[in-house]
N, CA, C, O and CB atoms as a CASP TS submission, in Angstrom:
PFRMAT TS
TARGET T0000
AUTHOR 0000-0000-0000
METHOD Language model
MODEL 1
PARENT N/A
ATOM      1  N   UNK     1       0.812  -1.210   0.000  1.00  0.00           N
ATOM      2  CA  UNK     1       0.000   0.000   0.000  1.00  0.00           C
ATOM      3  C   UNK     1       0.847   1.263   0.000  1.00  0.00           C
ATOM      4  O   UNK     1       0.295   2.362  -0.042  1.00  0.00           O
ATOM      5  CB  UNK     1      -0.919   0.005   1.194  1.00  0.00           C
ATOM      6  N   UNK     2       2.145   1.143   0.044  1.00  0.00           N
ATOM      7  CA  UNK     2       2.993   2.325   0.004  1.00  0.00           C
ATOM      8  C   UNK     2       3.288   2.934   1.363  1.00  0.00           C
ATOM      9  O   UNK     2       3.757   4.069   1.437  1.00  0.00           O
ATOM     10  CB  UNK     2       2.365   3.347  -0.851  1.00  0.00           C
ATOM     11  N   UNK     3       3.025   2.206   2.439  1.00  0.00           N
ATOM     12  CA  UNK     3       3.352   2.720   3.764  1.00  0.00           C
ATOM     13  C   UNK     3       3.914   1.596   4.620  1.00  0.00           C
ATOM     14  O   UNK     3       3.683   0.415   4.360  1.00  0.00           O
ATOM     15  CB  UNK     3       2.107   3.350   4.437  1.00  0.00           C
ATOM     16  N   UNK     4       4.655   1.990   5.646  1.00  0.00           N
ATOM     17  CA  UNK     4       5.266   1.022   6.543  1.00  0.00           C
ATOM     18  C   UNK     4       4.215   0.549   7.531  1.00  0.00           C
ATOM     19  O   UNK     4       3.425   1.344   8.039  1.00  0.00           O
ATOM     20  CB  UNK     4       6.492   1.629   7.279  1.00  0.00           C
ATOM     21  N   UNK     5       4.211  -0.735   7.797  1.00  0.00           N
ATOM     22  CA  UNK     5       3.237  -1.285   8.728  1.00  0.00           C
ATOM     23  C   UNK     5       3.953  -1.667  10.021  1.00  0.00           C
ATOM     24  O   UNK     5       5.007  -2.303   9.993  1.00  0.00           O
ATOM     25  CB  UNK     5       2.504  -2.513   8.112  1.00  0.00           C
ATOM     26  N   UNK     6       3.392  -1.287  11.113  1.00  0.00           N
ATOM     27  CA  UNK     6       3.924  -1.611  12.428  1.00  0.00           C
ATOM     28  C   UNK     6       3.072  -0.936  13.469  1.00  0.00           C
ATOM     29  O   UNK     6       2.334  -0.004  13.151  1.00  0.00           O
ATOM     30  CB  UNK     6       5.401  -1.184  12.565  1.00  0.00           C
ATOM     31  N   UNK     7       3.152  -1.380  14.704  1.00  0.00           N
ATOM     32  CA  UNK     7       2.278  -0.826  15.742  1.00  0.00           C
ATOM     33  C   UNK     7       2.369   0.693  15.879  1.00  0.00           C
ATOM     34  O   UNK     7       1.336   1.358  15.956  1.00  0.00           O
ATOM     35  CB  UNK     7       2.607  -1.458  17.061  1.00  0.00           C
ATOM     36  N   UNK     8       3.556   1.248  15.910  1.00  0.00           N
ATOM     37  CA  UNK     8       3.703   2.699  16.096  1.00  0.00           C
ATOM     38  C   UNK     8       3.174   3.458  14.883  1.00  0.00           C
ATOM     39  O   UNK     8       2.464   4.452  15.037  1.00  0.00           O
ATOM     40  CB  UNK     8       5.180   3.065  16.345  1.00  0.00           C
ATOM     41  N   UNK     9       3.509   3.006  13.694  1.00  0.00           N
ATOM     42  CA  UNK     9       3.068   3.679  12.471  1.00  0.00           C
ATOM     43  C   UNK     9       1.551   3.601  12.344  1.00  0.00           C
ATOM     44  O   UNK     9       0.903   4.591  12.003  1.00  0.00           O
ATOM     45  CB  UNK     9       3.744   3.056  11.230  1.00  0.00           C
ATOM     46  N   UNK    10       0.989   2.441  12.612  1.00  0.00           N
ATOM     47  CA  UNK    10      -0.465   2.287  12.531  1.00  0.00           C
ATOM     48  C   UNK    10      -1.169   3.196  13.529  1.00  0.00           C
ATOM     49  O   UNK    10      -2.187   3.807  13.205  1.00  0.00           O
ATOM     50  CB  UNK    10      -0.864   0.827  12.779  1.00  0.00           C
ATOM     51  N   UNK    11      -0.623   3.288  14.750  1.00  0.00           N
ATOM     52  CA  UNK    11      -1.230   4.137  15.777  1.00  0.00           C
ATOM     53  C   UNK    11      -1.158   5.599  15.376  1.00  0.00           C
ATOM     54  O   UNK    11      -2.136   6.333  15.527  1.00  0.00           O
ATOM     55  CB  UNK    11      -0.540   3.928  17.129  1.00  0.00           C
ATOM     56  N   UNK    12      -0.008   6.032  14.866  1.00  0.00           N
ATOM     57  CA  UNK    12       0.133   7.429  14.453  1.00  0.00           C
ATOM     58  C   UNK    12      -0.830   7.767  13.318  1.00  0.00           C
ATOM     59  O   UNK    12      -1.457   8.827  13.330  1.00  0.00           O
ATOM     60  CB  UNK    12       1.577   7.715  14.020  1.00  0.00           C
ATOM     61  N   UNK    13      -0.950   6.879  12.347  1.00  0.00           N
ATOM     62  CA  UNK    13      -1.870   7.117  11.230  1.00  0.00           C
ATOM     63  C   UNK    13      -3.308   7.165  11.724  1.00  0.00           C
ATOM     64  O   UNK    13      -4.073   8.045  11.331  1.00  0.00           O
ATOM     65  CB  UNK    13      -1.715   6.026  10.156  1.00  0.00           C
ATOM     66  N   UNK    14      -3.677   6.228  12.579  1.00  0.00           N
ATOM     67  CA  UNK    14      -5.038   6.182  13.121  1.00  0.00           C
ATOM     68  C   UNK    14      -5.337   7.440  13.927  1.00  0.00           C
ATOM     69  O   UNK    14      -6.418   8.015  13.799  1.00  0.00           O
ATOM     70  CB  UNK    14      -5.230   4.930  13.999  1.00  0.00           C
ATOM     71  N   UNK    15      -4.380   7.875  14.763  1.00  0.00           N
ATOM     72  CA  UNK    15      -4.570   9.088  15.558  1.00  0.00           C
ATOM     73  C   UNK    15      -4.695  10.318  14.668  1.00  0.00           C
ATOM     74  O   UNK    15      -5.500  11.206  14.948  1.00  0.00           O
ATOM     75  CB  UNK    15      -3.412   9.269  16.539  1.00  0.00           C
ATOM     76  N   UNK    16      -3.905  10.377  13.598  1.00  0.00           N
ATOM     77  CA  UNK    16      -3.970  11.524  12.687  1.00  0.00           C
ATOM     78  C   UNK    16      -5.321  11.566  11.988  1.00  0.00           C
ATOM     79  O   UNK    16      -5.901  12.641  11.833  1.00  0.00           O
ATOM     80  CB  UNK    16      -2.831  11.462  11.646  1.00  0.00           C
ATOM     81  N   UNK    17      -5.825  10.430  11.569  1.00  0.00           N
ATOM     82  CA  UNK    17      -7.137  10.378  10.914  1.00  0.00           C
ATOM     83  C   UNK    17      -8.234  10.780  11.897  1.00  0.00           C
ATOM     84  O   UNK    17      -9.156  11.507  11.528  1.00  0.00           O
ATOM     85  CB  UNK    17      -7.414   8.961  10.351  1.00  0.00           C
ATOM     86  N   UNK    18      -8.145  10.315  13.148  1.00  0.00           N
ATOM     87  CA  UNK    18      -9.146  10.678  14.150  1.00  0.00           C
ATOM     88  C   UNK    18      -9.117  12.176  14.409  1.00  0.00           C
ATOM     89  O   UNK    18     -10.167  12.811  14.508  1.00  0.00           O
ATOM     90  CB  UNK    18      -8.910   9.905  15.461  1.00  0.00           C
ATOM     91  N   UNK    19      -7.924  12.746  14.520  1.00  0.00           N
ATOM     92  CA  UNK    19      -7.807  14.185  14.779  1.00  0.00           C
ATOM     93  C   UNK    19      -8.441  14.980  13.644  1.00  0.00           C
ATOM     94  O   UNK    19      -9.102  15.989  13.891  1.00  0.00           O
ATOM     95  CB  UNK    19      -6.327  14.590  14.953  1.00  0.00           C
ATOM     96  N   UNK    20      -8.248  14.540  12.412  1.00  0.00           N
ATOM     97  CA  UNK    20      -8.847  15.245  11.278  1.00  0.00           C
ATOM     98  C   UNK    20     -10.368  15.185  11.350  1.00  0.00           C
ATOM     99  O   UNK    20     -11.043  16.175  11.067  1.00  0.00           O
ATOM    100  CB  UNK    20      -8.355  14.649   9.948  1.00  0.00           C
ATOM    101  N   UNK    21     -10.904  14.047  11.721  1.00  0.00           N
ATOM    102  CA  UNK    21     -12.358  13.917  11.842  1.00  0.00           C
ATOM    103  C   UNK    21     -12.886  14.722  13.024  1.00  0.00           C
ATOM    104  O   UNK    21     -13.945  15.342  12.927  1.00  0.00           O
ATOM    105  CB  UNK    21     -12.751  12.444  11.994  1.00  0.00           C
ATOM    106  N   UNK    22     -12.165  14.717  14.128  1.00  0.00           N
ATOM    107  CA  UNK    22     -12.630  15.382  15.343  1.00  0.00           C
ATOM    108  C   UNK    22     -12.474  16.897  15.272  1.00  0.00           C
ATOM    109  O   UNK    22     -13.334  17.632  15.758  1.00  0.00           O
ATOM    110  CB  UNK    22     -11.880  14.849  16.542  1.00  0.00           C
ATOM    111  N   UNK    23     -11.384  17.368  14.671  1.00  0.00           N
ATOM    112  CA  UNK    23     -11.071  18.794  14.706  1.00  0.00           C
ATOM    113  C   UNK    23     -11.181  19.471  13.352  1.00  0.00           C
ATOM    114  O   UNK    23     -10.932  20.672  13.255  1.00  0.00           O
ATOM    115  CB  UNK    23      -9.696  18.994  15.242  1.00  0.00           C
ATOM    116  N   UNK    24     -11.537  18.757  12.323  1.00  0.00           N
ATOM    117  CA  UNK    24     -11.641  19.338  10.994  1.00  0.00           C
ATOM    118  C   UNK    24     -10.333  19.194  10.233  1.00  0.00           C
ATOM    119  O   UNK    24      -9.321  18.758  10.782  1.00  0.00           O
ATOM    120  CB  UNK    24     -12.038  20.807  11.084  1.00  0.00           C
ATOM    121  N   UNK    25     -10.373  19.564   8.977  1.00  0.00           N
ATOM    122  CA  UNK    25      -9.183  19.445   8.146  1.00  0.00           C
ATOM    123  C   UNK    25      -8.142  20.471   8.564  1.00  0.00           C
ATOM    124  O   UNK    25      -8.452  21.426   9.277  1.00  0.00           O
ATOM    125  CB  UNK    25      -9.538  19.617   6.664  1.00  0.00           C
ATOM    126  N   UNK    26      -6.928  20.275   8.124  1.00  0.00           N
ATOM    127  CA  UNK    26      -5.863  21.212   8.473  1.00  0.00           C
ATOM    128  C   UNK    26      -6.153  22.600   7.909  1.00  0.00           C
ATOM    129  O   UNK    26      -5.760  23.600   8.508  1.00  0.00           O
ATOM    130  CB  UNK    26      -4.511  20.704   7.956  1.00  0.00           C
ATOM    131  N   UNK    27      -6.838  22.675   6.763  1.00  0.00           N
ATOM    132  CA  UNK    27      -7.196  23.978   6.203  1.00  0.00           C
ATOM    133  C   UNK    27      -8.187  24.701   7.118  1.00  0.00           C
ATOM    134  O   UNK    27      -8.081  25.908   7.333  1.00  0.00           O
ATOM    135  CB  UNK    27      -7.792  23.813   4.790  1.00  0.00           C
ATOM    136  N   UNK    28      -9.147  23.949   7.649  1.00  0.00           N
ATOM    137  CA  UNK    28     -10.108  24.551   8.576  1.00  0.00           C
ATOM    138  C   UNK    28      -9.404  25.012   9.849  1.00  0.00           C
ATOM    139  O   UNK    28      -9.698  26.089  10.368  1.00  0.00           O
ATOM    140  CB  UNK    28     -11.231  23.551   8.920  1.00  0.00           C
ATOM    141  N   UNK    29      -8.478  24.200  10.351  1.00  0.00           N
ATOM    142  CA  UNK    29      -7.745  24.567  11.561  1.00  0.00           C
ATOM    143  C   UNK    29      -6.953  25.848  11.334  1.00  0.00           C
ATOM    144  O   UNK    29      -6.934  26.725  12.197  1.00  0.00           O
ATOM    145  CB  UNK    29      -6.804  23.427  11.992  1.00  0.00           C
ATOM    146  N   UNK    30      -6.299  25.961  10.176  1.00  0.00           N
ATOM    147  CA  UNK    30      -5.539  27.184   9.873  1.00  0.00           C
ATOM    148  C   UNK    30      -6.463  28.391   9.814  1.00  0.00           C
ATOM    149  O   UNK    30      -6.110  29.466  10.300  1.00  0.00           O
ATOM    150  CB  UNK    30      -4.781  27.036   8.540  1.00  0.00           C
ATOM    151  N   UNK    31      -7.641  28.226   9.226  1.00  0.00           N
ATOM    152  CA  UNK    31      -8.592  29.335   9.143  1.00  0.00           C
ATOM    153  C   UNK    31      -9.047  29.762  10.536  1.00  0.00           C
ATOM    154  O   UNK    31      -9.142  30.958  10.812  1.00  0.00           O
ATOM    155  CB  UNK    31      -9.807  28.941   8.286  1.00  0.00           C
ATOM    156  N   UNK    32      -9.329  28.807  11.412  1.00  0.00           N
ATOM    157  CA  UNK    32      -9.749  29.139  12.775  1.00  0.00           C
ATOM    158  C   UNK    32      -8.634  29.851  13.533  1.00  0.00           C
ATOM    159  O   UNK    32      -8.883  30.830  14.235  1.00  0.00           O
ATOM    160  CB  UNK    32     -10.172  27.872  13.530  1.00  0.00           C
ATOM    161  N   UNK    33      -7.404  29.360  13.391  1.00  0.00           N
ATOM    162  CA  UNK    33      -6.267  29.978  14.082  1.00  0.00           C
ATOM    163  C   UNK    33      -6.062  31.394  13.574  1.00  0.00           C
ATOM    164  O   UNK    33      -5.833  32.307  14.368  1.00  0.00           O
ATOM    165  CB  UNK    33      -4.979  29.145  13.884  1.00  0.00           C
ATOM    166  N   UNK    34      -6.141  31.592  12.259  1.00  0.00           N
ATOM    167  CA  UNK    34      -5.966  32.933  11.690  1.00  0.00           C
ATOM    168  C   UNK    34      -7.053  33.871  12.189  1.00  0.00           C
ATOM    169  O   UNK    34      -6.766  34.999  12.591  1.00  0.00           O
ATOM    170  CB  UNK    34      -5.979  32.879  10.152  1.00  0.00           C
ATOM    171  N   UNK    35      -8.295  33.414  12.168  1.00  0.00           N
ATOM    172  CA  UNK    35      -9.404  34.252  12.635  1.00  0.00           C
ATOM    173  C   UNK    35      -9.230  34.622  14.109  1.00  0.00           C
ATOM    174  O   UNK    35      -9.396  35.784  14.479  1.00  0.00           O
ATOM    175  CB  UNK    35     -10.747  33.527  12.429  1.00  0.00           C
ATOM    176  N   UNK    36      -8.901  33.653  14.939  1.00  0.00           N
ATOM    177  CA  UNK    36      -8.726  33.923  16.363  1.00  0.00           C
ATOM    178  C   UNK    36      -7.548  34.856  16.608  1.00  0.00           C
ATOM    179  O   UNK    36      -7.617  35.722  17.480  1.00  0.00           O
ATOM    180  CB  UNK    36      -8.529  32.620  17.130  1.00  0.00           C
ATOM    181  N   UNK    37      -6.472  34.690  15.852  1.00  0.00           N
ATOM    182  CA  UNK    37      -5.304  35.564  16.010  1.00  0.00           C
ATOM    183  C   UNK    37      -5.646  36.997  15.625  1.00  0.00           C
ATOM    184  O   UNK    37      -5.262  37.939  16.319  1.00  0.00           O
ATOM    185  CB  UNK    37      -4.128  35.055  15.159  1.00  0.00           C
ATOM    186  N   UNK    38      -6.369  37.163  14.520  1.00  0.00           N
ATOM    187  CA  UNK    38      -6.752  38.510  14.097  1.00  0.00           C
ATOM    188  C   UNK    38      -7.709  39.151  15.093  1.00  0.00           C
ATOM    189  O   UNK    38      -7.594  40.342  15.384  1.00  0.00           O
ATOM    190  CB  UNK    38      -7.392  38.470  12.709  1.00  0.00           C
ATOM    191  N   UNK    39      -8.646  38.379  15.613  1.00  0.00           N
ATOM    192  CA  UNK    39      -9.589  38.916  16.596  1.00  0.00           C
ATOM    193  C   UNK    39      -8.896  39.297  17.897  1.00  0.00           C
ATOM    194  O   UNK    39      -9.323  40.229  18.579  1.00  0.00           O
ATOM    195  CB  UNK    39     -10.688  37.901  16.878  1.00  0.00           C
ATOM    196  N   UNK    40      -7.849  38.597  18.237  1.00  0.00           N
ATOM    197  CA  UNK    40      -7.124  38.877  19.475  1.00  0.00           C
ATOM    198  C   UNK    40      -6.467  40.259  19.421  1.00  0.00           C
ATOM    199  O   UNK    40      -6.370  40.937  20.444  1.00  0.00           O
ATOM    200  CB  UNK    40      -6.063  37.794  19.730  1.00  0.00           C
ATOM    201  N   UNK    41      -6.019  40.675  18.243  1.00  0.00           N
ATOM    202  CA  UNK    41      -5.304  41.946  18.103  1.00  0.00           C
ATOM    203  C   UNK    41      -6.171  43.041  17.504  1.00  0.00           C
ATOM    204  O   UNK    41      -5.656  44.062  17.048  1.00  0.00           O
ATOM    205  CB  UNK    41      -4.076  41.754  17.248  1.00  0.00           C
ATOM    206  N   UNK    42      -7.475  42.840  17.502  1.00  0.00           N
ATOM    207  CA  UNK    42      -8.402  43.826  16.968  1.00  0.00           C
ATOM    208  C   UNK    42      -8.454  45.024  17.927  1.00  0.00           C
ATOM    209  O   UNK    42      -8.557  44.832  19.139  1.00  0.00           O
ATOM    210  CB  UNK    42      -9.824  43.205  16.763  1.00  0.00           C
ATOM    211  N   UNK    43      -8.385  46.264  17.400  1.00  0.00           N
ATOM    212  CA  UNK    43      -8.469  47.436  18.281  1.00  0.00           C
ATOM    213  C   UNK    43      -9.815  47.472  19.002  1.00  0.00           C
ATOM    214  O   UNK    43     -10.844  47.070  18.457  1.00  0.00           O
ATOM    215  CB  UNK    43      -8.263  48.739  17.475  1.00  0.00           C
ATOM    216  N   UNK    44      -9.780  47.955  20.222  1.00  0.00           N
ATOM    217  CA  UNK    44     -11.006  47.995  21.044  1.00  0.00           C
ATOM    218  C   UNK    44     -11.938  49.103  20.632  1.00  0.00           C
ATOM    219  O   UNK    44     -13.005  49.265  21.225  1.00  0.00           O
ATOM    220  CB  UNK    44     -10.657  48.161  22.503  1.00  0.00           C
TER
END
């Protein structure tokens, strides 16, 4: 399948897939971080 198989590799891949499902795609995460960062420095 083009990837190394082993307990550590399988766990890391499974955890990465779960994180994407739980927290959204990396693009969504970047958008949320950017929005929160900009809002943090917004003038009062």
